[in-house]
N, C-alpha and C positions, 0 to 999 in steps of 0.2 A: 245522574246516578252512575256511580262507578260499577256497582254490582249488586246483586240481590242480597249479598251479605250485609248491606247497610240497612236492610229493612228490619222493622220491629220483629222481635222473636220471643219465644218462650222456651224455657228449659224443661218444664214438666207439663204434661197434658192430663187434665182430669179424665178419668175413666167414665164414660157416659153410656147409659142404657135407657132407651126411650120406649115407653108404652103409649100407644095412641089409638083412640077410637076414630081413626082416619076414615073419611067418607061419610061420617055422621053429619058433618058440616064442613065448609071449605077451609076453616082456620087451621086445621091440623096439617093439611097439604101446604098452606102458606108457611106455617112454621117449619115444616120439613125442608122446604126450599131454603129458608134462611139458615137453618141448622147446618145444612150441607156446605154453605158458604164459609162456615166457621169450623168445619171438620178438620182443618189442618192444625187447629189448636186444641182439639179434643182427641181422646182415644175412644172412638165409638166402638162399643162392645155388643150392642144389641139394638134392633129396631123391631119392636114387637106390636103387631096389630091386636087390639083388645076391644072389649065391649064397654058400654057405659049405660047409664039409665036412659040415654037417648037412642041407643042402638044395642038392644039387649041380646040378640040371638045370632049376630053376624060379625065376622071380622073380615077385613079387606087388605091383606098384605100385598095384593096385586097392585094397589094404588101406590104403595111405597116403592115397589119395584119400578113402576113407570117413571116416577120422579128421579129415582136413583139412576136409571138408564139415561135420562136427559142430562143428569149431572156428568155421566161418563163421557158425553159428547163435548163437555167444556173443561174437563179436569186438567187437560194439558195447558190451556190458557190460564187457568187459575194458578197452576204451579209456577208460572212465569212471574207471578206477582207477590210471591211470599219468600221468606228466608229459606235457604237450602236445607236448613235443619227442621223446617216446619212444613214439609210438603204434604199435599192432600192424599188421603187414602184412595186407592183404586176403586172404581165402580164395582169391580168383581168382588173385592173384599166386602164392601158395604152390602152388596146383594146377599152375600153369605150370612150376614147378620140379621136378615129379615126372617122373622118367625111369627107364629100365631099363638095367641092366648086361647084359653078355652072359650068356645062360642056360646057362653051362658052368662046370665046376669049375676054379678056380684058374688054373694056367698054360695050360690049354687056350685061354683067351682070347687068348693071345699067338701062337697059330698063324697063319700067313699067310692061311689060308682063312677065318678068323673075322673078320667085319666089325667095324669100330670101332663100339662100342655107343653109343646116344644118351647114356647116362650118362657114358661116357668123353669123348665129344665135348663135352658140357656142361662137364665139368671143365677141359678144355683152354681152352675159351672163357672160363671164369671166371678162369683164371689170366692169360689175356691181357688181361682187361677192366680190371684195376686193378694198381697197384704195391703195394697193401696186401697183407699176408699173407692166405692163404686156408687156413682151418682145416678139414681133412677129417676128419670123425669117423667112424671105421670100426667099424660095429657087427656086421659079418659078415666075409666074405672080403675080401681087398684087391685083387681082380683088376680092379676098375674103375680104381683108381689105377695098377696095373701096366700095364694096357692103354694108358692115357693117356700114361704116361711112355715106353713103348716107341714109341708113335705119334710122339711128339715127337722121340725119339732118331733114328728112321728118316728123318724129314722136315724137320728143322731143322738149322741149323748147331750146332756144339758150344757156341758162345757163347750162342746164342739158347736152346738147351735148358737150359743152366746158369742162365740168367736166369729162366726159368720155374720151375725147381726151387727157386730161392732164395726164392720166394714161398710155397712149399708147406709147410704144417704138418700133420702127421698125429698123431692120437691114436687108436691102435687098441686094441680090447679083445682083447688077446693076438693070437696068430695063429690064424685060423680057416680058412685054406687054405694052399697052398704058395707064395703070391706075396709074403707079408709079409717073409719072410727073403730072398727073391729081390730085393725092392726094396732092402733094407738092404745087401745085398752089391753089387748093381750100381750103386746110387746112394747112396753113403754120405754125400753132401752134403745129403740130404733130412732136415729136422728131423722126427724120428720118435719119439713117446712110445709105448712098448710094454713090458708085462711080459714078461719072458723066463723060461721054465721048460720042463720036458719037455712033449712033445705031450700035450694033453688034461689036463694037471695044473693045471686052472684054479683049484683051491683054493689054489695058491701065489701067485696074482696079487694085486696091490694092489686092483684094481677090485672084487673080491668083498667088500671092506669096506663096499660100499653096503648089503648086506643078507645076504651069504652065510653068516653065522654060523647062520642057521636051517637050512641044508642041510648045510653042512660046518663044524662047530663049530670056532671059534678064539677066542682071547682070552676064554675063558669067564668071564662076569660083568662084562666090560668094557663092550661095546656094549649098548644097550637094544634087545632083540629085539621088544618089544611094538609099537613104532612102525613096524615094517616087516612086521608080521604081517597075516594076512588080515582079522581083525576090525577092526583100525585102518584099513586101506585101504577096507574096505566102508563105514565110518562117515564118513571124512573125505575120501576121494578119489572113490569110484565113485558120485558124485551129480551130478545135472544132465546136460545134453545132452552135454557133452564128457566128464565124469567117467564116464558109462556106457560110453564107448568104451574105458575102462581095463579090460583083461581080468584075470581071476583069475590068481594066481601059479601057475606050473607047477614051476619049479625055484627061482630066486631072483627077488626083486623087482628089475626094472630094472638088469640087469647092464651095460647100455650107457650108462646115465645119467652115470657119472663123466666121460665125454668132454666133456660140456657143462657139468656142475657146475664143471669146471676153468675154464671161460670166464666163469661168472656174475660180474657186476660188482658185487660186494657189498663191495669194499674189502679182501678178504683176499689173493687171489692176484694175480699178474701174469703173463699167459700166456707171455711171452718168457723167463721165469725159472722153469722147472719145479721147481727145487730150493727155491723159496720155500715151496711148499705152498699148497693151496687146498681147497675142498670136493671137488675131483676127485682129490686125492691129492698126493703129493710124489715127484719123480723127479730122478735125477741122471745126468750123462753117463756112459755105459758106459766110454768111454775119454777120460780127461781130457786126453790128448795131442792130441786133435783129429782123429784119423783118420776119425771118423764123428760125425754129429749124432744119435746114437741115445741116448735117455734111458730108463733102467731104474728099477725100484722102489727106493725108499729107505725108511727106517724112522723112525718117531717113538716117543718115550716119552710115554705118555698115561695119565692117571689115569682109570680106568673107573668105571662106576656103583657098583661094590661097594667103591670106595675104594682098590683095589689098582692098581699100575702095570703097564702092558703095553707092550712094545716090539716092534713088528711093522710090516710094510709095510701091512697092512690097517688098522692104527690111523691111518694118515695120512688115511683117509677116514671111518671110523666115529666118530672123535673129534668130527666136526661133525654127527652124525646128528640130534640134536635140532633144530638150526638148519635143515638143509635139508628135513627133513620138515615142520616147522611152516610154512616158507616155501611149500612145495608146497600144503599144506592152505589157507593163506590165499589163494593164487591161484585155487584151485578155487572158493573162496567168491566171488571176483570175478566168475566166470562166471555166477553165479546172480542178480545184480542190478546195476543201474547206480547204485545208491545208495551213495555214499561212506561214509555212516554205518553201513552194515550189514556192513562188513568191515574188517580191520586192514591197515595199511600200514607198511612198514619205516621206522625212524628214519633221520635224516640225521646223519652223523658229521663233525665239523669239529674239527681240532686246530690250535692256534695260528693261523696265517694260511692254512691249507690250504683247498682247495676242499671242497665238500660232496659231491664225486663220489668214484669208486672209486680215484683215483690215490693212490699212497703219498706220504707226506711224507718227503722226504730231508733229512737233517741231517748236517753235519760238526761234530764236537765233539772237544776235546782229551781224551785218556786221563786219567783221574783227575778230570776236571771234572764239572760238574753241569748238567743241562738241565731245563727246565720244560716239561711237556706240558699244554696248557690246552684241554680239550674242552668248556668251558662254553657255547660257542656252538652245540653240537649241539642238536637238537630232534626232537620227534616230531610228524609232521604231523596226527596224530589227537588230539594233546593228552594222550597217555598218559604215565605216569611212566616215567622212564628209570633204568636201572642201568648203572654204568660198571665194567667189569672189565678191568684192565690185566695183561698177562702177556708174558713173554719167550719167543719162539719160538727156542730154541737151535739146532735142527738146521740151519737154513739158513746159520748162521754158519760151520759147519765144512764144509759141502758146497761142491763146485766150487772149492776153494782149493788152490793149489799149495803152500801153507805148512801144515805139520802144527800145528794148534792143540791142545795137550795138554788144554786145558780152556777152557770158556766160563764165565766167572765169573757167578754169580748177581747180579742187580741187584734193588734194592728200590724199589718204587713207593710213595713216601711221600705220602699224601694231604694236600692243603692245605685241606681242608674236609670236612664230613660226607658230601657226596654223591660224593666222589672223582672229580669231573669235572676236577680240576686235581691233578697229581702232580709231584713232583720225583724225578729219577733221578741217582744218582751213578754215573758210568762207571767201569769197571775201571781200575786203574793201568797204566802202559805196560809194566811187567814182565810183566804177564798178557796184555795185549791188543795190544801193538805191538812185540814182539821176536820174531825168528825163533829158535826154540828150537835149531835145528841149528847155527847159526853165531854165535849171540849178538848178532847185529846189530840195533840199534834201527831200526824202520821208520817212515818219515814217515806212511804209511798202514797201519793195522793191521787189526783185525777189523772186519767189518761186522755190527752187531748189529740184530736184528729185534725190535721191540716191537709188540704188537697191542692195540688198544682194541677190546673186544667190547662193543658198545653194544646193550642190550636194552630193549624196551618191555614194559609189563605188559598189553598187549592180548591178545585171544583170536583165534588162538593167538599166543603171544609171538614177536615177530620180532627178528632180529638184523642189525645192520650193523657192519662192521669199518672200522678205519682202521689201516693198517700204517705204522709209523714205522721208516725204515731209517737207522740211524746209522752213518756212516763214522767210526770212531775215528781221530783224527789224533795225531801225535806230532812236531810241528814242530821241537822242540828236541832230538829224538833222544835222549830220556831212557831209562834203564833197560837199556841194552845190557850184556851180561856179558863180551863178548869171547871167550867160550869156544866152541871149535869141536868138533863131534862128528862121527864117521863114521856113526853109526847113531842112530836114534831111541831105541833101547834105552839106549844110553849117555847120551843127553841127558836122559832121564827118571830116570837113576840106577839103572837096573835091570840093568846089565851086571855079571855076576859072572865072575871068572876062576877 
């Protein structure tokens, strides 16, 4: 490696604000250790200790401070392993971000006699400070968010309050007190990702795909349980000054981590589009009609370790488990030494004339036509060998669409060389990809197809970078229309029997 400037980098950092019922169980501390290892790609605005249904009267910011102080002992090593433009924040800065929420349960924080907490006050200030979105990652109860929203509603004009809410993005690990549903009912305009299920039925949520199959078995034989088990964590994670702050598992490993896996800038996800899918899962609008901005669990069909296919909401996360665990292990290695040659670093993915950053490549192309995807300019900063795996991510094509697409046609990635760094793709015909099945009308813009380049190196551990290609299928000559109109989708599909 010639210099750190060859390393993967990001231009924009999501503003991140964490609320955590840390010390209720070990997984919050585990998630905080991992979060700090990615803090060079986030703009951390707040770390707020809060309550939950499991810890109703206490908050423990001191446990956050202990972990951040351990981070301070390794931050110089970490900075030696990242791009000069993506340096890690100082421990002193992160310590200044640690605040407390109200030490009461749920909606008790909304009583007039309960003062505005330091955590809620910081949240309001962060919303005011920038026009950029603020991602609030809710690892416990949501009453810090609720208290801030109620304070704004009481003391601001309706327009000003709406302006602040428009910048709020929430990803909550289910509902862990009685304010999550209160927020969604009273402020339906708040962008809110949250698994919805019966109270305490956490095994039904997407986020348990992070590691929950060890505690509440699902998709048996699909996810790799070994790399989320205690022995693997002891060998690869609980090492060094920061790694030793990673506690043993009590229930499941890092139940809160999907909130920021969703934001990691590896080229797979795009935060404003939850239906695209990412390491943090895939979510779709609960009401496509627009009455609320609440996003709920979606499902992916995924081939598991045993070769069988599984279709579940948990699969939207565990399908990436090899990649996110290897990436975590590599960053722990960064904490041990400032020598670039003693650790692995992620490859850089470039397709056609795209950037080497996490931004997707957008293409418009005619139905039935052919496109070429050239990733030959991709490289590994450590000089490792690269493997190129291209696949179609079908589920985002049918999600969030007002048009019922009865099928998403398979496409073939035809390699133009042995390494498969360059492929050609023939797009589906207009009859399949650009005609509304209910009215037979040909559409000028049809399906949006999602192709993923999964770029892996052969370093130790093997690391993965992605590049998403989003293809808007066009049909400028309005070909393929049938002119047939149907009252129901059953009739359109030829399934109507009299």
